[in-house]
Residue, then its C-alpha position, 0 to 999 in steps of 0.5 A: m497490484r494488478v497488471f494492466n495492458c497498453d491501450h495502444c498495443g495490448h502489451v502488458v504494462f505495470f502500475d509504475s510504468v511511464q512508457c510501454l516498452h513494446c510500442g513506446s506509448t506514453l503511459a499514466f495511471l488514471p485514478d478517476s478510472f483505476t487504470m493505466a492508460a496510453l495517452v497522446p498529446v493534444p497541443e492544439e487544445g492547450p499546453g500540457l493536455w493529453r487524451r487517452v488512446d481509444p482502447r476500442g480501436d474505432g478511431l473515436q477520441s476520448g472526450r476526457r482530457y488530462r494533465m500530468c502531475r506536476n511531480h512528473t513534469a518537473h522531476q519524473a517522480c510520478n506517473f499519475a494524471l489528473p483531469a484537465h479541469h482540476p484546479g491543482d497541479l498535483c495528483v491525488s497521491c502527491c498532494q497528500t505530501r506536505v513536507l519534502p526533504d531538501l531536493s537540492h541534495a541529489p540523493n534526496v531526490r532519489r529517496w523521495k521518488q522511491i517513497e512516493a512510488a510506495k505511497r502511490q501503491l498504498f493509495y491504490t489499495l486504500a482507494r480500491l477498498g473504499l478508504e480514500p477519501a477516508p471515512g472521516g474526510a481527507g486521507p492522511v498527510f505525509e512528511f518525508l524528512a531527513d536527519l540533520p547534523g546535530g539535530p534529533p533523529i527523525l522517527t517514522g510514525h503517525l500523529g494526529g493524521t500526519i505520517t512521518l517517514n525518515i527518508a533514510e529508509a529509502d536506502d537499502d543498506e540503511r534499512a537492512r542495518r535497522r532491520i538487523a539491529l531491531g531483529e526484524p525479518y521484514r522491513t520495506l518502504i511499503g511495509h512502513l507506509r501500510h503500518e503507519s496508515g494503520h494508525f491513521y485508520w485506527d483513529q478513523l474506524v475504531r476510535d471514531g467509528g464506535r468500535l473501541e469495545s469490540f477492538r479491546q476484546v480482540f487486541g487488548d486495552e489500548r489505554q495501557d501506557y504506550a511509552a512504557a509498553l514499548q520500553a518493556h518490549y525492547a527490553r524483553g527482546a528475543a525473550d518474548a518467544d510466545w508472541a507468535a501464538r497471538h500476533v502477526s509479528a514480534y513488534a505487534a506484541a508491544h502494545p494493542w496499537e502496534d498489534w492493530a497497525e501490524t495486523w492492518a499492514h498484513y491485511l494490505h499485504m494480503i490484498d495486494l498479493l492476492e490481486t497480483a496473483a489473480s491478475y495473472d490468473a494464477a492457481v494454487t493447490v490448497p492443502d487438504p488432509h483428504a484431497a488437495v484442491r486446486q483453485r484459481v486465486s480470487d481477486p479480492f476486489a471481485v463482486p461479490r467480494p471473496a469470503f475471508q476464509d477463502m482468501v486465507r486458504q489461497w494466501v497460505p499456499l501462495t506465500l509458500m510458493l512466493n518464498s520458494l520462488n525467491r529461494s530459487l533465485g538465492q533470495h531471502d523469503a519475501y514473506p517471512f511470517a507464519l500466521s497462527p490461528g490467534a493472528m488470523v482472528k485479528l486479521r479477520f477483525v480487520h477484514d470484517l471492519v473494512q468490508g463492513l463499511a459497505v463503501p464500494a471501490c470506485p474511481v477516486p474523485f479529484g478534489a477529495h484532498 
């Protein structure tokens, strides 16, 4: 995720900011221009209306007017704005959430806010890739549910365009418990959402996009029994030690659908981290057997888009540096993976598929959802 600058004072602000800590300006993300903006109210034009502070500093007011997302106004749970003329009162991300947990229970409000923040991050990356709105129309819808006493456990997953997430995943201790119980090195909210979005876009891009045969050549035949494959995967446990030669994670070895979803999530990890590093004008030393090459990290959304092999050459030392920085602070590796050539082939498949859509990253039209 790139960093931004306050329109009013130029200070660095972030994607989830709601106020500039330097000048106090109100901030909101504008999906119709892919930017964070400093806003000032214009009550004389109507209740709840805002305009953008003119970034040029010439005193001219922006002609476009905005309203804050209802989830910001009611719960301080969103920092997206929407055009004043838009008929709805939810932003393009929040309107994708179809079912909420019981918000009268205070811990659920906290969990919901954390999940929505991760979902906005997912929305941003997908939109920058030209995948929101989705090629088949509207994007996925989301249901955030809680386990009920005596009821069946809520399982995180995707079915028919709906992504369900158990809100317990927003609790660090519960997420850590599940990560340890399942033998996973990495488990985060954004990781869950990126993975489940992979299942949604498999339907959109592979099944409905006429790419089943090319998919099967790389990932295997998805027609094998899914339930039986998962059961066999969990029965094997650590015994399946050769997964790393062909997959991005141990779970990816369970079934071709999960292989795709894990690879898709890793590709979104790559895109987001490279964009973040590029926005800081970071440079890395790319290992070379003859001479080390130092180069700036390429913005994955630059025009023309960087080649996949260049992204990978920057990705590897970047993740090594990231993990080293984490260890310096006594933290676990932020990216606890080492991608094999076999896994890279699958990442390349995802990259070529996404880039081959030839849909330029553009501002998100409101009303698309």
